[in-house]
Structures are given as C-alpha cells and as structure tokens.
ChimeraX commands (.cxc) that place a marker at each C-alpha (Angstrom):
marker #1 position -26.55,-10.05,-8.34 radius 0.5
marker #1 position -25.26,-12.64,-10.78 radius 0.5
marker #1 position -22.00,-11.88,-12.55 radius 0.5
marker #1 position -21.96,-12.18,-16.34 radius 0.5
marker #1 position -19.10,-13.97,-18.08 radius 0.5
marker #1 position -18.24,-13.90,-21.79 radius 0.5
marker #1 position -15.56,-15.84,-23.60 radius 0.5
marker #1 position -14.10,-15.08,-27.01 radius 0.5
marker #1 position -11.45,-16.99,-28.95 radius 0.5
marker #1 position -8.93,-15.35,-31.26 radius 0.5
marker #1 position -5.69,-16.12,-33.05 radius 0.5
marker #1 position -2.65,-13.91,-32.77 radius 0.5
marker #1 position 1.06,-13.69,-33.47 radius 0.5
marker #1 position 3.82,-11.95,-31.58 radius 0.5
marker #1 position 7.46,-12.03,-30.71 radius 0.5
marker #1 position 9.31,-11.03,-27.57 radius 0.5
marker #1 position 12.64,-9.21,-27.71 radius 0.5
marker #1 position 13.64,-8.94,-24.03 radius 0.5
marker #1 position 15.47,-12.28,-23.87 radius 0.5
marker #1 position 17.80,-12.84,-26.84 radius 0.5
marker #1 position 18.06,-16.59,-26.21 radius 0.5
marker #1 position 14.31,-17.16,-25.79 radius 0.5
marker #1 position 12.40,-19.22,-28.35 radius 0.5
marker #1 position 9.80,-16.43,-28.25 radius 0.5
marker #1 position 12.15,-14.07,-30.12 radius 0.5
marker #1 position 11.00,-15.75,-33.34 radius 0.5
marker #1 position 7.54,-14.66,-34.52 radius 0.5
marker #1 position 4.98,-17.29,-33.56 radius 0.5
marker #1 position 1.30,-17.53,-32.82 radius 0.5
marker #1 position -1.25,-18.72,-30.31 radius 0.5
marker #1 position -4.95,-19.44,-30.30 radius 0.5
marker #1 position -6.13,-17.62,-27.21 radius 0.5
marker #1 position -9.28,-17.22,-25.18 radius 0.5
marker #1 position -10.27,-14.06,-23.35 radius 0.5
marker #1 position -12.82,-14.45,-20.56 radius 0.5
marker #1 position -14.40,-11.34,-19.07 radius 0.5
marker #1 position -16.54,-11.16,-15.96 radius 0.5
marker #1 position -18.94,-8.23,-15.63 radius 0.5
marker #1 position -20.90,-7.06,-12.61 radius 0.5
marker #1 position -23.65,-4.51,-12.11 radius 0.5
marker #1 position -24.97,-2.93,-8.95 radius 0.5
marker #1 position -28.41,-2.72,-10.55 radius 0.5
marker #1 position -31.03,-5.29,-9.69 radius 0.5
marker #1 position -32.33,-7.35,-12.60 radius 0.5
marker #1 position -35.92,-6.68,-13.65 radius 0.5
marker #1 position -37.19,-9.84,-11.93 radius 0.5
marker #1 position -40.64,-10.77,-13.09 radius 0.5
marker #1 position -40.07,-8.79,-16.30 radius 0.5
marker #1 position -36.99,-9.16,-18.49 radius 0.5
marker #1 position -35.15,-10.89,-15.61 radius 0.5
marker #1 position -31.89,-9.16,-16.54 radius 0.5
marker #1 position -30.13,-5.80,-16.22 radius 0.5
marker #1 position -29.22,-5.84,-19.93 radius 0.5
marker #1 position -29.42,-8.43,-22.68 radius 0.5
marker #1 position -26.37,-10.55,-23.45 radius 0.5
marker #1 position -26.47,-9.26,-27.01 radius 0.5
marker #1 position -26.34,-5.63,-25.92 radius 0.5
marker #1 position -23.56,-6.27,-23.40 radius 0.5
marker #1 position -21.22,-8.17,-25.70 radius 0.5
marker #1 position -21.85,-6.64,-29.15 radius 0.5
marker #1 position -19.02,-4.05,-29.19 radius 0.5
marker #1 position -16.58,-6.16,-27.17 radius 0.5
marker #1 position -16.93,-9.16,-29.45 radius 0.5
marker #1 position -16.74,-6.85,-32.46 radius 0.5
marker #1 position -13.43,-5.48,-31.19 radius 0.5
marker #1 position -12.00,-8.95,-30.62 radius 0.5
marker #1 position -13.25,-10.29,-33.97 radius 0.5
marker #1 position -12.39,-7.29,-36.16 radius 0.5
marker #1 position -9.26,-5.86,-34.53 radius 0.5
marker #1 position -7.56,-8.41,-32.27 radius 0.5
marker #1 position -8.12,-11.65,-34.19 radius 0.5
marker #1 position -5.09,-12.37,-36.40 radius 0.5
marker #1 position -3.31,-9.15,-35.40 radius 0.5
marker #1 position 0.49,-9.23,-35.14 radius 0.5
marker #1 position 1.58,-7.91,-31.75 radius 0.5
marker #1 position 4.88,-6.03,-31.70 radius 0.5
marker #1 position 7.06,-4.05,-29.33 radius 0.5
marker #1 position 7.21,-0.42,-30.54 radius 0.5
marker #1 position 11.01,-0.85,-30.69 radius 0.5
marker #1 position 10.86,-4.00,-32.86 radius 0.5
marker #1 position 12.69,-3.51,-36.19 radius 0.5
marker #1 position 9.86,-5.43,-37.88 radius 0.5
marker #1 position 7.69,-2.35,-37.39 radius 0.5
marker #1 position 9.97,-0.37,-39.72 radius 0.5
marker #1 position 9.91,-3.25,-42.19 radius 0.5
marker #1 position 6.12,-3.01,-42.33 radius 0.5
marker #1 position 6.30,0.77,-42.69 radius 0.5
marker #1 position 8.71,0.42,-45.64 radius 0.5
marker #1 position 7.32,-2.67,-47.38 radius 0.5
marker #1 position 3.68,-3.19,-46.37 radius 0.5
marker #1 position 2.28,0.08,-45.00 radius 0.5
marker #1 position -1.22,-1.10,-45.88 radius 0.5
marker #1 position -0.87,-3.70,-43.08 radius 0.5
marker #1 position 0.01,-1.23,-40.32 radius 0.5
marker #1 position -3.58,-1.26,-39.06 radius 0.5
marker #1 position -3.20,-4.99,-38.30 radius 0.5
marker #1 position -0.22,-4.44,-35.99 radius 0.5
marker #1 position -0.98,-4.25,-32.28 radius 0.5
marker #1 position 1.77,-2.06,-30.84 radius 0.5
marker #1 position 2.99,-2.09,-27.24 radius 0.5
marker #1 position 5.54,-0.09,-25.28 radius 0.5
marker #1 position 7.73,-3.04,-24.37 radius 0.5
marker #1 position 7.21,-6.67,-25.30 radius 0.5
marker #1 position 3.70,-7.90,-26.22 radius 0.5
marker #1 position 3.53,-10.48,-23.44 radius 0.5
marker #1 position 0.35,-12.13,-22.26 radius 0.5
marker #1 position 0.47,-9.89,-19.20 radius 0.5
marker #1 position 0.64,-6.77,-21.38 radius 0.5
marker #1 position -2.14,-8.02,-23.65 radius 0.5
marker #1 position -4.40,-8.82,-20.70 radius 0.5
marker #1 position -3.99,-5.31,-19.29 radius 0.5
marker #1 position -4.50,-3.78,-22.75 radius 0.5
marker #1 position -7.68,-5.76,-23.33 radius 0.5
marker #1 position -8.99,-4.88,-19.88 radius 0.5
marker #1 position -8.43,-1.16,-20.46 radius 0.5
marker #1 position -10.06,-1.35,-23.89 radius 0.5
marker #1 position -13.08,-3.12,-22.37 radius 0.5
marker #1 position -13.29,-0.48,-19.62 radius 0.5
marker #1 position -13.29,2.25,-22.29 radius 0.5
marker #1 position -16.05,0.49,-24.24 radius 0.5
marker #1 position -18.23,0.00,-21.14 radius 0.5
marker #1 position -17.77,3.64,-20.12 radius 0.5
marker #1 position -18.54,4.89,-23.63 radius 0.5
marker #1 position -21.75,2.87,-23.72 radius 0.5
marker #1 position -22.86,4.13,-20.32 radius 0.5
marker #1 position -23.09,0.47,-19.34 radius 0.5
marker #1 position -24.42,-0.41,-15.89 radius 0.5
marker #1 position -21.69,-3.09,-15.84 radius 0.5
marker #1 position -18.04,-2.94,-14.85 radius 0.5
marker #1 position -15.34,-5.50,-15.47 radius 0.5
marker #1 position -14.41,-7.35,-12.29 radius 0.5
marker #1 position -12.11,-9.84,-13.96 radius 0.5
marker #1 position -10.41,-10.65,-17.22 radius 0.5
marker #1 position -8.56,-13.90,-17.86 radius 0.5
marker #1 position -6.42,-14.38,-20.94 radius 0.5
marker #1 position -5.51,-17.97,-21.78 radius 0.5
marker #1 position -2.36,-18.04,-23.91 radius 0.5
marker #1 position -2.29,-21.83,-23.92 radius 0.5
marker #1 position -4.40,-24.48,-22.18 radius 0.5
marker #1 position -1.83,-24.41,-19.34 radius 0.5
marker #1 position -0.94,-20.69,-19.11 radius 0.5
marker #1 position -3.25,-17.82,-18.24 radius 0.5
marker #1 position -3.06,-14.26,-16.95 radius 0.5
marker #1 position -5.78,-12.86,-14.69 radius 0.5
marker #1 position -6.47,-9.15,-14.21 radius 0.5
marker #1 position -8.72,-8.39,-11.24 radius 0.5
marker #1 position -11.32,-5.76,-10.52 radius 0.5
marker #1 position -8.87,-2.98,-9.69 radius 0.5
marker #1 position -5.93,-2.04,-11.89 radius 0.5
marker #1 position -2.69,-0.92,-10.27 radius 0.5
marker #1 position -1.21,2.52,-10.90 radius 0.5
marker #1 position 1.43,0.93,-13.14 radius 0.5
marker #1 position -1.29,-0.83,-15.17 radius 0.5
marker #1 position -3.26,2.40,-15.67 radius 0.5
marker #1 position -0.25,4.65,-16.34 radius 0.5
marker #1 position 1.38,2.32,-18.92 radius 0.5
marker #1 position 0.61,3.70,-22.39 radius 0.5
marker #1 position -1.90,6.16,-20.86 radius 0.5
marker #1 position -4.04,7.97,-23.43 radius 0.5
marker #1 position -3.13,5.53,-26.20 radius 0.5
marker #1 position -5.26,3.11,-28.20 radius 0.5
marker #1 position -5.79,1.09,-25.00 radius 0.5
marker #1 position -8.05,3.80,-23.61 radius 0.5
marker #1 position -10.18,4.51,-26.70 radius 0.5
marker #1 position -13.57,2.79,-27.19 radius 0.5
marker #1 position -12.87,2.09,-30.86 radius 0.5
marker #1 position -11.29,-0.66,-32.99 radius 0.5
marker #1 position -7.78,0.81,-32.78 radius 0.5
marker #1 position -4.86,-1.43,-31.82 radius 0.5
marker #1 position -2.05,1.07,-32.37 radius 0.5
marker #1 position -1.36,4.78,-32.67 radius 0.5
marker #1 position 0.53,4.60,-35.95 radius 0.5
marker #1 position -0.31,7.15,-38.60 radius 0.5
marker #1 position -2.09,5.72,-41.59 radius 0.5
marker #1 position -0.17,6.06,-44.86 radius 0.5
marker #1 position -1.26,8.97,-47.03 radius 0.5
marker #1 position -3.50,8.05,-49.96 radius 0.5
marker #1 position -1.38,7.45,-53.02 radius 0.5
marker #1 position 1.86,7.65,-51.02 radius 0.5
marker #1 position 4.79,5.95,-52.69 radius 0.5
marker #1 position 6.27,2.91,-51.01 radius 0.5
marker link #1:1,2 radius 0.2
marker link #1:2,3 radius 0.2
marker link #1:3,4 radius 0.2
marker link #1:4,5 radius 0.2
marker link #1:5,6 radius 0.2
marker link #1:6,7 radius 0.2
marker link #1:7,8 radius 0.2
marker link #1:8,9 radius 0.2
marker link #1:9,10 radius 0.2
marker link #1:10,11 radius 0.2
marker link #1:11,12 radius 0.2
marker link #1:12,13 radius 0.2
marker link #1:13,14 radius 0.2
marker link #1:14,15 radius 0.2
marker link #1:15,16 radius 0.2
marker link #1:16,17 radius 0.2
marker link #1:17,18 radius 0.2
marker link #1:18,19 radius 0.2
marker link #1:19,20 radius 0.2
marker link #1:20,21 radius 0.2
marker link #1:21,22 radius 0.2
marker link #1:22,23 radius 0.2
marker link #1:23,24 radius 0.2
marker link #1:24,25 radius 0.2
marker link #1:25,26 radius 0.2
marker link #1:26,27 radius 0.2
marker link #1:27,28 radius 0.2
marker link #1:28,29 radius 0.2
marker link #1:29,30 radius 0.2
marker link #1:30,31 radius 0.2
marker link #1:31,32 radius 0.2
marker link #1:32,33 radius 0.2
marker link #1:33,34 radius 0.2
marker link #1:34,35 radius 0.2
marker link #1:35,36 radius 0.2
marker link #1:36,37 radius 0.2
marker link #1:37,38 radius 0.2
marker link #1:38,39 radius 0.2
marker link #1:39,40 radius 0.2
marker link #1:40,41 radius 0.2
marker link #1:41,42 radius 0.2
marker link #1:42,43 radius 0.2
marker link #1:43,44 radius 0.2
marker link #1:44,45 radius 0.2
marker link #1:45,46 radius 0.2
marker link #1:46,47 radius 0.2
marker link #1:47,48 radius 0.2
marker link #1:48,49 radius 0.2
marker link #1:49,50 radius 0.2
marker link #1:50,51 radius 0.2
marker link #1:51,52 radius 0.2
marker link #1:52,53 radius 0.2
marker link #1:53,54 radius 0.2
marker link #1:54,55 radius 0.2
marker link #1:55,56 radius 0.2
marker link #1:56,57 radius 0.2
marker link #1:57,58 radius 0.2
marker link #1:58,59 radius 0.2
marker link #1:59,60 radius 0.2
marker link #1:60,61 radius 0.2
marker link #1:61,62 radius 0.2
marker link #1:62,63 radius 0.2
marker link #1:63,64 radius 0.2
marker link #1:64,65 radius 0.2
marker link #1:65,66 radius 0.2
marker link #1:66,67 radius 0.2
marker link #1:67,68 radius 0.2
marker link #1:68,69 radius 0.2
marker link #1:69,70 radius 0.2
marker link #1:70,71 radius 0.2
marker link #1:71,72 radius 0.2
marker link #1:72,73 radius 0.2
marker link #1:73,74 radius 0.2
marker link #1:74,75 radius 0.2
marker link #1:75,76 radius 0.2
marker link #1:76,77 radius 0.2
marker link #1:77,78 radius 0.2
marker link #1:78,79 radius 0.2
marker link #1:79,80 radius 0.2
marker link #1:80,81 radius 0.2
marker link #1:81,82 radius 0.2
marker link #1:82,83 radius 0.2
marker link #1:83,84 radius 0.2
marker link #1:84,85 radius 0.2
marker link #1:85,86 radius 0.2
marker link #1:86,87 radius 0.2
marker link #1:87,88 radius 0.2
marker link #1:88,89 radius 0.2
marker link #1:89,90 radius 0.2
marker link #1:90,91 radius 0.2
marker link #1:91,92 radius 0.2
marker link #1:92,93 radius 0.2
marker link #1:93,94 radius 0.2
marker link #1:94,95 radius 0.2
marker link #1:95,96 radius 0.2
marker link #1:96,97 radius 0.2
marker link #1:97,98 radius 0.2
marker link #1:98,99 radius 0.2
marker link #1:99,100 radius 0.2
marker link #1:100,101 radius 0.2
marker link #1:101,102 radius 0.2
marker link #1:102,103 radius 0.2
marker link #1:103,104 radius 0.2
marker link #1:104,105 radius 0.2
marker link #1:105,106 radius 0.2
marker link #1:106,107 radius 0.2
marker link #1:107,108 radius 0.2
marker link #1:108,109 radius 0.2
marker link #1:109,110 radius 0.2
marker link #1:110,111 radius 0.2
marker link #1:111,112 radius 0.2
marker link #1:112,113 radius 0.2
marker link #1:113,114 radius 0.2
marker link #1:114,115 radius 0.2
marker link #1:115,116 radius 0.2
marker link #1:116,117 radius 0.2
marker link #1:117,118 radius 0.2
marker link #1:118,119 radius 0.2
marker link #1:119,120 radius 0.2
marker link #1:120,121 radius 0.2
marker link #1:121,122 radius 0.2
marker link #1:122,123 radius 0.2
marker link #1:123,124 radius 0.2
marker link #1:124,125 radius 0.2
marker link #1:125,126 radius 0.2
marker link #1:126,127 radius 0.2
marker link #1:127,128 radius 0.2
marker link #1:128,129 radius 0.2
marker link #1:129,130 radius 0.2
marker link #1:130,131 radius 0.2
marker link #1:131,132 radius 0.2
marker link #1:132,133 radius 0.2
marker link #1:133,134 radius 0.2
marker link #1:134,135 radius 0.2
marker link #1:135,136 radius 0.2
marker link #1:136,137 radius 0.2
marker link #1:137,138 radius 0.2
marker link #1:138,139 radius 0.2
marker link #1:139,140 radius 0.2
marker link #1:140,141 radius 0.2
marker link #1:141,142 radius 0.2
marker link #1:142,143 radius 0.2
marker link #1:143,144 radius 0.2
marker link #1:144,145 radius 0.2
marker link #1:145,146 radius 0.2
marker link #1:146,147 radius 0.2
marker link #1:147,148 radius 0.2
marker link #1:148,149 radius 0.2
marker link #1:149,150 radius 0.2
marker link #1:150,151 radius 0.2
marker link #1:151,152 radius 0.2
marker link #1:152,153 radius 0.2
marker link #1:153,154 radius 0.2
marker link #1:154,155 radius 0.2
marker link #1:155,156 radius 0.2
marker link #1:156,157 radius 0.2
marker link #1:157,158 radius 0.2
marker link #1:158,159 radius 0.2
marker link #1:159,160 radius 0.2
marker link #1:160,161 radius 0.2
marker link #1:161,162 radius 0.2
marker link #1:162,163 radius 0.2
marker link #1:163,164 radius 0.2
marker link #1:164,165 radius 0.2
marker link #1:165,166 radius 0.2
marker link #1:166,167 radius 0.2
marker link #1:167,168 radius 0.2
marker link #1:168,169 radius 0.2
marker link #1:169,170 radius 0.2
marker link #1:170,171 radius 0.2
marker link #1:171,172 radius 0.2
marker link #1:172,173 radius 0.2
marker link #1:173,174 radius 0.2
marker link #1:174,175 radius 0.2
marker link #1:175,176 radius 0.2
marker link #1:176,177 radius 0.2
marker link #1:177,178 radius 0.2
marker link #1:178,179 radius 0.2
marker link #1:179,180 radius 0.2
marker link #1:180,181 radius 0.2
view
C-alpha cells in the first residue's frame, strides 16, 4: 500500500535553559516544517475511489492543530521564569504557550507532535497510523521519530496535552473571567 505524506509549515519561538552559555537561552524563533508519513493496512478501493481515505479527510484535524495551536506558539520549559511573567502580566496569552517538562527542544517537540497526531488518528477511528514524523528546525537540522515510540517517549508527560486529540498545547488553568491581574 502507498504511504501518505503531509507537510505543514509553522513559525514558533522558544528558549532553552539547560545550557547557561548557549545562544538558545535567549528567546528566538524558527520557521519549521513538520512532515508526517501515514500508513494503512487497508487496501485502497481500486477501480472506485482509488484511496483508503481522501487527503482532505486525513489531514483536516492535523493541519487545523498545526495552524491554530502550534503556529506562532511560544514554547517554554515548565520551570522557565517567563511562565510566571505571563501568568502575572499577560494571563490572556497563556493559551499560546506550549509547555514542556524540560526544555522545548526539537526532539521534545517532535515527540509531542507525534503523540498529538496519534491521539487525533485514534480519536477519528482512522485506518491510518503514523509511521514517521520529521521535524525540520532549519534547512540543515531535523529530528525524525519512527513508527514505534520508546518507553521514555511515551511516559514523558503521560496523560498531558500531548495525548489529547484537541487543540491544547499546555495544561495551564485558564484565568477566571473577570479575574484581576
């Protein structure tokens, strides 16, 4: 069966705290591409539709997640003091913060995106499964997540926003309506 591959471009910002002398400790951004490869064990309806599912049906929710939630999100370590700054000064922007346990590296983002895609495919009852996800941070740097996730990749942040088939990118509580800043 043919594999199906989709690519989506998005812009993002992050900063990494693990190395105090790294240039990545200063908030900065990238224009990234995420490529996903899907496979089904079903045979296409050859002589009829000639596919297992339409491209539109397969990519609608995934592209919606990338476009509405991931694009222009600010990725932060849950221990980053900037998170408290947003809580205190711009709580209305908390929904645009993508929060990770540990630094929001390309490796972490690739695993997070893969788990989110798996949750979306499962929720849809899709006949497809993800057999590969490649995240291009720059034209010369990419991270590839294969068909099977390791125990560490599935246990990291288990039960968090990564595993929900929705538009969430963090587990922060929304500010109460009319709450004082």
